[in-house]
N, C-alpha and C positions, 0 to 999 in steps of 0.2 A: 236815233233815239238819244236824247241828251242824258248825260250821266248825272246822277244825283250826288248830293254831298257825301253820302255814305260810301258810294262807289269810289269817289275820288280819294277819300281817306284810306280806304282799303288798298287801293293801288299804291299810294304813297308808302304805306307800311310794308307792303311786299317788296317794293323797290329798295327801301332802306335795308331790309333784311338780306336781300341778295347782295347788296354792296358790302355789308358786314361779313357775310360768309366768304365772299371773294377776297376780302382783305385778310381774313384769318388764314385762308388757304395759301395765299402768297407769303404770309409771314412764316408759316411752317415749311414752306418749300425748301429743299436742300440746295447747297451751292452746286453748280454743274460739275465741278472738278472733284467733289468730295463724296456726297451721298446721292443716291439715285431716286429714292422715294421718300414720301413724307414719313413713313414708318421707320426708316433708317435713322431718323433724327434722335430717337431714344437710345440707339446702340452706341457703344464706345467706339471712338474713331481709332482705326488701326493705321499705322504708318504705311505709306504706299511703297510698293517695291519699285525697283529700277525699271522693270518691264512696264508696270502700270503708268509710271511717270514718263515713259518714252525716253529713258536715258540708256546709255550703253551698259551692257551686262558687266558685273564686277565692280561698278562704281559705288561709292558710299551713298547712303540715303541722303535725301535733300536736307533733312533736319540736322544730321551730323555736319554736313558741309556748311550749313548756316551757322551752327554753333561754333565751328572752327573759324569761320570768318569773323564772327563777333570777338572771339578770343584773340585773334591777330590784331584786330583794331584796338583792343584794350591792352596789348602788350603781353598777353599770356602765352604766345607761341602756339605751336601745333599741339592740339589736345591729344591726337593719336601718338605723337612723339613723346608726350609727357607720360602716357600710360605705359610705354615700353620699359621693360625691366632693364636696369643697367647691367652690362656684361662685365664679369670679372676679368681682370687683366691676366694675360697668360704669364706663367713664370718665366723669368729671365734666365736663359741657359747659361749666360756668362756669370751668374751669381755663385756658381759652384754647387757642391753637394749640400743637401739639407743636413743640418746638425741634428742628430738623434739625441733627445733628452732622456735622462734616466727615468725609470718609472716613479710615480708619486708614492711616497710612503703611506702606509695605511693610516686611516683617520684615527684609529685607536692604537695606542702604543702597547696595550695589554696583549700578552701572548695567550692565545686560546688554548685551554687545557681540556683534554678529554674528560668526560664525566667519570668520576670515580665513585665506587659504591660507598655509601655512608653506613656507619655502624647501625645495625638493626638488632632489636631485642628479639631473642628467640625464647619463647615461653616453654617451660617444662622440658628441658633437654634431658637426654639419657646418655650416659657414658657407655660406649661399646667396648673400649679398652682404655689404656692410659693416654692415647693420642687422638682418639676419634670420638665425636659426640654426634648423636643422632637427634634430628629435629624434624618431626613429621616424616616426610619421604626423603629428606635430604640428610647428608652426612658431612660434617665439618671436620677437617683434619688440621690439627695444630701444627704449625711449622716449627722446625728445629727440635722436634721430639720424636724419639724412636720408642714406639710402644712395645711392651713385652707380649709375646704370644700367650693366649689364655691358658695353654697347656704347659707353660714353662714353670719349672720348679727351681727354687733357689736354696742356697745353704749347703751344708755338708750332707753326705748321704744319710747320716744318722738323724740329722735335725733339719732336713729339707722341708720346704713349705711351698704351696702353690702360689708363687709370687705373681703370676700372670692374672689369675682370678682376683687375688687380693688387691692388685693395682686398680683393676676396674671397680672393685667394691669401695676402695678408699676415695676414688674420684667421684663416685656417685654420692658418697657421704658428704664430700666437700661441696658439691653442687646443691644437694638437698632440694632439687626441683626448682631452684631459683632461675630466673631469666638471665640469659647470658647475652652479651653484646658482641656481634661479629660483623665483619665487613663482607656482607653477602648481598646478592641482588634482591630486589623487592619481592620477586616471585619465588624465592628460595623456599623449598619445602612443599610447594604445591604439586610437584612431580619429582620423580626419582632423579637425583643428581648429587654431585659431590662438589665441595669447595674447600680450598685451603685458605685459612684465615686465622690470625691471632684473635683470641676471644678473651673477654674479661667478665668477671662476675663481681659486681661492686667495683672496687678499685684494684682488685687482684688480677694479675695475669695468670690465666689458667695453665698455660704451658710452663711457665716458670714455677708455679706451685707444684706441679707433678714432678718435675726434675729435682726441685729443691728438697722435696720430701722423699726422694728415692724410689718413686713408683714408675719411673721411666728413665731411659737413657737419653742423653743429649746427642744430637747429630754432630759428628766431627766438624769442627770449625764453625758451628752454629752459635746462636746468641746465648745459649745456656751451657756452654762448655765449662765456664768457671763455676756455675751453680752446681753442676754435677761433681766437680772436684770437692766442693764444700760438703755435699751430701755424702761422698765417700769417706771423708775424714770424720764426719759425725756419725757414720755407720747408720744411716737412716734407710728405711724401706728395704730394698733388695740388697743393700750394702751392709746390713747388720750381720 
């Protein structure tokens, strides 16, 4: 039965389509030594191992050998040799013993000093005797001063007087509840404790005032020995 014009056209279109499909498949087909299927074309290529390339075990990959060969042709030398870290030369035993240098001086020439207490104001102090002052739960003892016992009496038997109590009373009058400045820790007075420190009220040294007015004795060899001698000559306080 003779083919019509339409049948011939249909066969030509089918043949052209098959040719195009075959051409696309051949274009997407992988190289025999790299990928195995058409779907592997979209995957990233991994370097071949020595076993896959049919080379001896332990040999460098083909890509590195090719790069090394190119470097040799360009005068770059062995790339693997260039990556090797240089080794330090061994010390020469004939050079003698090493010279030991003195330690480097400190960066700062200032000598570090330990922290010293700073004068602190103690509000509303109370004199316990001629040499001790109470502040909250703490007690400050004035250095260089020997307080009189509160039960001590001074003067002749006919005209004696309670000089110990009077010394405490006179010191309280002198302070009048004013704040005093003493070298004590910051937490002084928060708990029971004692400290020995020279104290001032205004510009007056409290220890000097007590000895100078004859309401306490000076420690032998202390800073107020001359002041006591002056109080004796002037017959002040207990020396009257």
